[in-house]
C-alpha positions in Angstrom: -70.4 -7.7 18.6 -70.4 -6.0 22.1 -69.3 -2.5 22.7 -66.0 -2.2 24.6 -66.0 -0.2 27.7 -62.8 1.1 29.2 -62.6 2.9 32.5 -60.8 6.3 32.2 -59.6 8.8 34.7 -62.1 11.6 35.0 -59.3 14.0 34.1 -59.1 12.3 30.7 -62.6 13.0 29.6 -62.8 15.2 26.6 -62.8 18.9 27.4 -66.2 19.4 25.9 -67.7 16.9 28.3 -66.1 18.4 31.4 -67.1 21.9 30.2 -70.7 20.8 29.7 -70.8 19.2 33.2 -69.3 22.2 34.9 -71.7 24.5 33.1 -74.7 22.3 33.9 -73.8 22.1 37.6 -73.2 25.9 37.7 -76.6 26.5 36.0 -74.7 28.3 33.2 -77.2 27.6 30.4 -75.3 29.6 27.7 -72.0 27.7 28.2 -73.8 24.3 28.4 -75.7 25.0 25.1 -72.5 26.2 23.4 -71.0 22.6 23.8 -73.9 21.1 21.8 -74.2 20.4 18.1 -77.2 22.3 16.6 -79.1 19.0 16.0 -78.2 17.5 19.5 -80.6 15.5 21.5 -80.8 15.2 25.3 -82.8 12.5 27.1 -83.5 13.0 30.8 -86.2 11.6 33.0 -87.8 9.8 30.1 -88.1 12.8 27.9 -86.1 13.7 24.8 -85.3 17.3 23.8 -84.2 17.9 20.2 -82.2 20.9 19.0 -80.5 23.6 21.0 -83.7 25.7 21.5 -85.5 22.8 23.2 -82.4 21.8 25.2 -82.0 25.4 26.3 -85.6 25.4 27.6 -85.0 22.1 29.5 -81.7 23.5 31.0 -83.5 26.7 32.1 -86.3 24.7 33.7 -84.0 22.2 35.5 -81.7 25.0 36.8 -84.6 26.3 38.9 -86.2 23.0 39.9 -83.7 21.7 42.5 -80.6 22.7 44.4 -77.8 20.1 44.6 -74.1 19.5 44.6 -72.5 17.2 42.0 -69.3 15.3 42.3 -67.7 13.6 39.3 -67.0 10.1 40.6 -66.2 8.0 37.5 -65.8 7.8 33.8 -65.8 5.3 30.9 -64.9 5.4 27.2 -67.0 3.3 24.9 -65.1 4.3 21.7 -63.5 7.3 20.2 -66.7 9.4 20.3 -68.6 7.9 23.3 -68.1 8.6 26.9 -70.0 8.1 30.2 -69.5 10.4 33.2 -70.9 9.3 36.6 -71.8 12.1 38.9 -73.0 11.8 42.5 -75.7 14.3 43.3 -76.9 15.4 46.7 -79.7 17.9 47.1 -83.4 18.7 47.7 -84.8 16.4 45.1 -86.8 13.3 45.9 -84.5 10.8 47.6 -81.8 13.4 48.3 -79.0 11.6 46.6 -78.4 9.7 43.4 -75.6 8.6 41.1 -76.4 9.6 37.5 -74.8 8.4 34.3 -74.3 11.0 31.6 -73.8 9.2 28.3 -72.3 11.4 25.7 -71.8 11.0 22.0 -69.6 13.5 20.2 -69.8 14.5 16.6 -66.9 15.0 14.2 -66.3 18.6 15.4 -66.1 17.2 19.0 -69.5 18.8 20.0 -72.0 16.9 22.0 -74.5 15.4 19.6 -76.3 13.1 22.1 -76.6 13.0 25.8 -78.6 10.5 27.8 -78.9 11.0 31.6 -80.1 8.1 33.7 -79.3 6.4 37.0 
């Protein structure tokens, strides 16, 4: 059985997803971490961070690594608790621009339990 994917308007993403994305882009680590379930995992650039303490460390490190602007350019729903947000980034990182897919899984309390970031 294949997973169904439905395009959605970016305005229709769950509030917790847009709050995380805004906080991440603003380098507001406390607000970003507050959107996560305690046992959440984040996978970015081939590394997985487990739990809010490890994710906080990753967010703090990435917030000082590069300067960029992000524009939310697309969204998909893969089920009642799974969403993908596509952001276009431009900045001082290698390549200078990229479209990244942020794949979110939400738990029963509508917190982010899993996030995978990849091109």
